[in-house]
N, C-alpha and C positions, 0 to 999 in steps of 0.2 A: 310330443318329443320336445324336451327343453333345449333351448339354444345355448351353445357353448359360450361362456364369457371369455372374452380375450384376457390373456394373462397380463396383469399390470406389472410393470417392472418396478421393483422397489428402488427408490432413490436414495443414494447414500448421503451421508452427512459431510462428505469430504469438501464440497464447495462452501458449505456454511463454516466449517472450521478454517478453511484456507482464506475465506473472506474476512472472518474475525481476525485472524492473525495479520492479514494485510491492513485491516483498520487500525489495528494497534500499531503496526509499523508506520502507518501514515501519521498517526497522532504523535508518535515519538519524533519523527522527522519534522513536524511542525514545531513541536516544543524546542527541538534542537535548533531549527532556523531562527526562532524568535530569541532564543538564548545568544546565539552567535551574533545577531544584528544588535541586541542590546548590549553585548560585550564590546563590540566595536564602536558603539556610540560613546562609550566611556573612555576609549583610548585616544590620546593626542597623537597627531600626526608628526613624525619625526622628520624624515626625508620625503615621504610620500604620504598621501592621504590613506592611512590604514583603515580609518572607520568606513570609508566608501567601499573598500575591499570586503570588509566584514558584512556590510549591508548587502552587497550583491550575493555573497555567499549564503547569508541568511535567507535572502529571497529565493534563491535557487532551492534550498532545502524546504522552504515552505511550499513552493509550487510542486516539487516532488511529493511532498506529503499529501497536498490536496489531490493530486492525481491518484495517489495510492488510496486515499479515502474513498474517492469515486469508484475505483476498481474493487475495493473491499465491499462496499454497498452492493455492487453488481454480483459479487461472488455469494454474498449472503442471500440475495434475492434469486440467485441461480439464473440470471439474464445476462446476455451479452458476454459470452466466454472470452471474446478477444479483449474487451475492455477490462474484464477481471484479471486476465493475463498481463495486460499492460500495467495495471495497478500493482500487481505483485512484483513486476520488474522495477517500477519506481519506488516501491517500498524497499526493495533490496539496495536500490542506489541511493536512497534517502539517508542512509546510515542510522540516524535515530539512536545515538549514543551507543553504537555497535550492536545493542540488542535488537534494534529495529531492523537491521540487515539480517539477522539470524531469523527473526520472526518472518520478515519478508521472503526470505528464501524458502522457508518451510510452507508458508502460505502459497507461494508461487508453485511449489511441486504439488501441493494438494489441489490447486486449481487446475493445473496442467493435466493431471491424471484423471480428473473427473469431467472431462469434456461431454461425455454422454449424458450427464446429469442436468446440463444446462438446456433451457428452452429454445 
């Protein structure tokens, strides 16, 4: 009598799609951060040091983008659901020329609904 094989649950592609969108969102946030920091370097300070403000804002966007990149990689690999979720949140907050926020939101939703597909 043959032994019954356990049914393998088919894994969806939602985490991969969400991770890829989060990766793009992180890349856009990094590009925007570099652009803002470079823009601030070319501005003369009138009453306050505007270039330092732009440098800090650019650094914040770069950090948000790096966290989104790490979360996107975790989403594509289907590992560490919590980190993939955090990456989507930071991808949403990183703006990335507005398009990055939209992609980050969609990626965040896709990762959030696919919790069962993560190892």
